[in-house]
NUGU-213349 format. One record per residue (C-alpha): residue in one letter; x, y, z. Coordinates in steps of 0.5 Angstrom, whole numbers, padded with zeros to 4 digits, always signed. Example, Ala and Ser with C-alpha at 12.3 -4.5 7.8 and 13.67 -1.06 7.14 Angstrom:
residues 2
code  u  v  w
a  +0025  -0009  +0016
s  +0027  -0002  +0014
This chain:
residues 370
code  u  v  w
m  +0000  +0000  +0001
n  +0004  +0007  -0002
t  +0001  +0014  +0000
n  -0004  +0014  -0006
d  -0008  +0009  -0002
f  -0009  +0013  +0004
i  -0010  +0019  +0007
t  -0007  +0023  +0013
i  -0009  +0029  +0018
d  -0005  +0034  +0012
n  -0008  +0032  +0006
f  -0015  +0030  +0009
n  -0021  +0034  +0004
k  -0028  +0032  +0006
m  -0031  +0034  +0000
m  -0028  +0028  -0003
i  -0032  +0023  +0001
r  -0037  +0019  -0003
l  -0042  +0014  -0002
s  -0043  +0008  -0006
a  -0050  +0005  -0008
p  -0054  +0001  -0002
q  -0053  -0007  -0002
v  -0058  -0012  +0000
k  -0055  -0017  +0005
y  -0058  -0023  +0008
v  -0058  -0026  +0015
k  -0055  -0033  +0015
q  -0061  -0038  +0019
q  -0061  -0045  +0019
p  -0063  -0048  +0012
q  -0070  -0051  +0015
s  -0072  -0044  +0019
s  -0079  -0042  +0018
q  -0077  -0037  +0020
p  -0077  -0030  +0014
q  -0069  -0029  +0013
q  -0068  -0022  +0015
q  -0064  -0017  +0011
y  -0060  -0010  +0013
q  -0056  -0006  +0007
e  -0048  -0004  +0008
i  -0047  +0003  +0004
p  -0040  +0003  +0003
v  -0036  +0009  +0004
e  -0031  +0012  -0002
y  -0025  +0017  -0002
n  -0024  +0020  -0009
y  -0016  +0020  -0009
g  -0016  +0023  -0016
t  -0019  +0030  -0017
p  -0026  +0033  -0019
e  -0025  +0033  -0026
n  -0021  +0025  -0026
p  -0024  +0022  -0020
i  -0020  +0015  -0016
l  -0025  +0012  -0012
k  -0022  +0007  -0008
p  -0025  +0006  +0001
l  -0023  +0010  +0006
m  -0017  +0009  +0009
f  -0014  +0014  +0014
q  -0007  +0014  +0017
l  -0008  +0017  +0024
p  -0002  +0021  +0028
k  +0002  +0018  +0033
m  -0003  +0015  +0039
v  -0002  +0012  +0046
t  -0005  +0006  +0049
s  -0005  +0005  +0056
s  -0008  -0002  +0055
g  -0007  -0005  +0048
i  -0012  -0011  +0046
m  -0017  -0011  +0050
e  -0022  -0017  +0048
q  -0029  -0018  +0050
p  -0035  -0022  +0048
e  -0041  -0020  +0043
q  -0048  -0022  +0043
n  -0046  -0027  +0038
g  -0042  -0031  +0043
k  -0036  -0028  +0038
i  -0030  -0025  +0042
s  -0029  -0018  +0039
s  -0022  -0015  +0040
s  -0021  -0007  +0040
i  -0016  -0001  +0042
m  -0018  +0004  +0047
v  -0014  +0012  +0044
n  -0015  +0018  +0048
i  -0016  +0024  +0044
r  -0011  +0028  +0047
t  -0015  +0035  +0044
t  -0012  +0039  +0049
s  -0005  +0038  +0050
d  -0003  +0035  +0041
p  -0003  +0040  +0037
n  -0004  +0033  +0031
q  -0009  +0030  +0035
k  -0014  +0036  +0035
k  -0013  +0037  +0028
l  -0015  +0029  +0027
f  -0021  +0030  +0032
d  -0023  +0036  +0027
c  -0022  +0031  +0021
l  -0026  +0025  +0024
t  -0032  +0030  +0025
d  -0032  +0033  +0019
t  -0032  +0025  +0016
h  -0038  +0023  +0020
t  -0041  +0030  +0018
c  -0040  +0030  +0010
i  -0043  +0022  +0011
a  -0050  +0024  +0015
l  -0050  +0030  +0010
l  -0050  +0024  +0005
l  -0054  +0019  +0008
e  -0059  +0024  +0009
n  -0060  +0023  +0001
i  -0061  +0016  +0000
k  -0065  +0016  +0007
s  -0072  +0014  +0005
q  -0068  +0009  -0001
v  -0064  +0005  +0005
g  -0072  +0006  +0010
l  -0069  +0011  +0015
h  -0075  +0016  +0014
q  -0074  +0018  +0022
f  -0067  +0020  +0020
e  -0064  +0028  +0021
a  -0057  +0029  +0018
e  -0058  +0036  +0023
f  -0059  +0032  +0030
a  -0054  +0027  +0028
i  -0048  +0032  +0027
k  -0051  +0035  +0033
k  -0052  +0030  +0039
g  -0050  +0023  +0034
y  -0058  +0021  +0034
g  -0059  +0016  +0028
l  -0051  +0016  +0027
k  -0046  +0016  +0033
h  -0040  +0020  +0032
p  -0034  +0016  +0031
y  -0031  +0018  +0037
y  -0034  +0019  +0045
i  -0034  +0025  +0050
p  -0034  +0025  +0057
i  -0040  +0030  +0058
d  -0043  +0032  +0064
k  -0050  +0029  +0067
t  -0052  +0035  +0069
t  -0050  +0041  +0065
s  -0050  +0037  +0058
k  -0044  +0040  +0056
q  -0037  +0037  +0055
i  -0034  +0035  +0062
q  -0027  +0040  +0061
g  -0021  +0036  +0062
k  -0023  +0030  +0059
d  -0020  +0028  +0052
p  -0025  +0025  +0048
s  -0023  +0017  +0047
m  -0024  +0011  +0041
y  -0025  +0004  +0040
l  -0021  +0002  +0034
k  -0023  -0005  +0033
l  -0019  -0011  +0030
f  -0021  -0015  +0025
s  -0020  -0023  +0023
r  -0023  -0027  +0018
g  -0022  -0034  +0015
r  -0018  -0039  +0018
e  -0010  -0041  +0018
p  -0006  -0041  +0014
y  -0011  -0036  +0010
v  -0013  -0032  +0015
e  -0013  -0024  +0014
q  -0014  -0020  +0020
t  -0011  -0014  +0022
i  -0002  -0013  +0021
f  +0002  -0010  +0027
t  +0008  -0009  +0024
g  +0014  -0007  +0029
l  +0020  -0001  +0026
d  +0025  -0007  +0023
n  +0018  -0009  +0019
k  +0017  -0016  +0022
p  +0010  -0017  +0025
v  +0008  -0017  +0032
e  +0004  -0023  +0035
w  -0003  -0019  +0037
k  -0002  -0024  +0044
f  +0004  -0020  +0045
l  +0000  -0014  +0045
k  -0004  -0015  +0051
s  -0004  -0011  +0057
v  +0002  -0006  +0054
e  +0003  +0001  +0054
m  +0004  +0003  +0046
e  +0005  +0008  +0042
f  +0003  +0006  +0035
i  +0001  +0010  +0028
p  -0006  +0006  +0026
l  -0009  +0006  +0019
i  -0016  +0005  +0020
n  -0021  +0004  +0014
v  -0028  +0008  +0015
e  -0031  +0002  +0011
k  -0038  +0003  +0011
i  -0045  +0004  +0014
y  -0049  -0001  +0017
v  -0057  +0000  +0016
g  -0061  -0005  +0020
g  -0067  -0005  +0024
g  -0069  +0002  +0022
k  -0062  +0005  +0025
a  -0056  +0007  +0022
s  -0049  +0006  +0025
l  -0042  +0008  +0022
q  -0037  +0001  +0021
i  -0029  +0002  +0023
k  -0024  -0003  +0023
l  -0016  -0003  +0025
i  -0013  -0005  +0019
s  -0006  -0004  +0021
a  -0002  -0001  +0026
v  +0007  +0001  +0026
v  +0009  -0001  +0033
l  +0013  +0006  +0036
s  +0015  +0003  +0043
v  +0011  -0002  +0047
k  +0012  -0005  +0055
a  +0008  -0009  +0059
k  +0003  -0005  +0063
g  +0007  -0001  +0069
s  +0013  -0004  +0068
f  +0017  +0003  +0068
s  +0016  +0009  +0072
k  +0012  +0016  +0071
q  +0019  +0019  +0075
s  +0024  +0018  +0070
s  +0025  +0026  +0069
t  +0025  +0027  +0076
i  +0030  +0021  +0076
q  +0034  +0024  +0071
q  +0035  +0031  +0074
l  +0037  +0028  +0081
v  +0043  +0023  +0077
g  +0044  +0030  +0073
s  +0045  +0034  +0079
d  +0050  +0029  +0082
p  +0052  +0023  +0079
s  +0055  +0020  +0085
l  +0048  +0019  +0087
l  +0048  +0013  +0081
d  +0054  +0009  +0084
r  +0052  +0010  +0092
y  +0046  +0007  +0089
r  +0049  +0002  +0085
s  +0054  -0001  +0091
e  +0049  -0001  +0095
l  +0044  -0004  +0092
d  +0050  -0010  +0090
d  +0051  -0011  +0097
l  +0044  -0012  +0098
r  +0043  -0018  +0093
n  +0051  -0020  +0095
r  +0048  -0022  +0102
l  +0041  -0025  +0100
l  +0045  -0030  +0096
n  +0049  -0032  +0101
m  +0044  -0033  +0105
n  +0040  -0036  +0100
s  +0046  -0041  +0098
p  +0046  -0049  +0099
s  +0052  -0049  +0103
s  +0049  -0044  +0108
n  +0042  -0048  +0108
n  +0046  -0054  +0109
n  +0050  -0050  +0115
n  +0044  -0048  +0118
n  +0041  -0055  +0118
n  +0047  -0059  +0121
n  +0047  -0052  +0127
n  +0039  -0055  +0128
n  +0041  -0061  +0128
s  +0047  -0061  +0133
n  +0041  -0057  +0137
n  +0036  -0062  +0137
s  +0041  -0067  +0139
s  +0044  -0063  +0145
n  +0035  -0062  +0146
t  +0035  -0069  +0146
s  +0041  -0071  +0150
n  +0039  -0065  +0156
s  +0032  -0069  +0155
n  +0034  -0075  +0157
s  +0038  -0073  +0162
s  +0034  -0070  +0166
n  +0028  -0074  +0165
s  +0033  -0080  +0169
t  +0034  -0074  +0173
s  +0027  -0074  +0174
a  +0026  -0081  +0175
t  +0032  -0081  +0181
t  +0031  -0076  +0186
n  +0023  -0074  +0185
p  +0020  -0077  +0191
s  +0013  -0076  +0188
q  +0013  -0081  +0182
p  +0015  -0087  +0186
p  +0019  -0092  +0182
t  +0016  -0099  +0180
l  +0017  -0104  +0185
n  +0021  -0109  +0183
p  +0022  -0114  +0189
v  +0026  -0120  +0186
q  +0032  -0114  +0184
d  +0031  -0110  +0191
s  +0031  -0116  +0196
k  +0034  -0123  +0197
l  +0028  -0126  +0198
e  +0023  -0129  +0194
a  +0019  -0126  +0191
p  +0012  -0129  +0191
s  +0008  -0133  +0186
p  +0003  -0129  +0182
p  -0004  -0129  +0182
k  -0007  -0136  +0179
s  -0013  -0132  +0177
l  -0013  -0124  +0176
y  -0021  -0125  +0177
g  -0026  -0124  +0183
l  -0022  -0123  +0189
q  -0015  -0121  +0189
p  -0011  -0125  +0194
i  -0008  -0122  +0200
i  +0000  -0123  +0201
s  +0001  -0124  +0209
n  +0008  -0123  +0212
n  +0009  -0128  +0218
s  +0016  -0125  +0221
n  +0017  -0127  +0228
n  +0021  -0121  +0230
n  +0015  -0117  +0228
n  +0009  -0120  +0232
n  +0005  -0113  +0231
s  +0005  -0112  +0225
s  -0001  -0112  +0219
s  -0003  -0118  +0216
n  -0003  -0114  +0208
d  +0005  -0111  +0211
l  +0009  -0112  +0205
s  +0015  -0108  +0208
a  +0020  -0114  +0207
f  +0019  -0112  +0200
m  +0020  -0104  +0199
k  +0025  -0100  +0199
p  +0027  -0096  +0206
n  +0022  -0088  +0205
l  +0017  -0092  +0199
p  +0010  -0093  +0200
m  +0007  -0099  +0203
l  +0003  -0103  +0197
s  -0003  -0108  +0201
f  -0007  -0112  +0197
s  -0015  -0114  +0200
n  -0022  -0117  +0199
n  -0026  -0112  +0194
């Protein structure tokens, strides 16, 4: 596509816009459907790239000035279930002279098309269409951009720029798919998937394609044909204080050297902390501490078992006395046996006395009839 195939804000002339003859189209439906086939109409928009005497009519292609998007390609489902892709841009009419000129060109394009449509409104069934209302308020034919309006005053909100959605297109299947093409400054294509959730500067080429007429309403169809990508960054990946950084470093270059030194030192500390040898040393220290704690615990338990009088040790007459241990009872059910001590040296002792089997200073143990 050469420069004779599109116009720019510098050579745009609204008097060169034309409308072709309306074309009747039919909505696709199921073969066995009993409903009458619905129809709509399309009115192609053309531009005279020649002269009034020697016209060269082609589709209206408009190369915009450099635009900026803070979101990249956005996707949303349509009513028919398909996914619609578009890029939202702000037309910075208050801060960029080229974009102010773009806004005027888009307004003139809409105005001219509205006036041409009024001439054939009965032919396409738009009997109530009024170009004046379309031009002033967008009634019956919306503007190609959106202007923020104050609901109280019905006037444009001061300081708020108009916005515009550039609709991408894709039709056909691989390897014959035809779609919006993004090209980098190296003249190589950039895939759509890399342009989502990005901040991008680009030069778009749009096609003011046609007027769609259906259901008694008209809408201007504009699609993004291609774009040259000038700059692209992941959204939120760079600082908005770049000018502040440049000013600080410019006034005192030593700040940058000090910052780099401090950051390198911090990185080295973190790397050493997370290194495998550091982790092994920590594990060894932990294991050593655990072993020490276990040993201390065992020693403490042993000492407690020996010295704590509140927890008497298990009675073991066989080991603690040279006397023969009494035979265990034959049955543990019913009556419990009574172990008697018939020592002649202690006639006053109770029949339940087990002092012969017990260490000194330990509590007595006896069995009785339950």
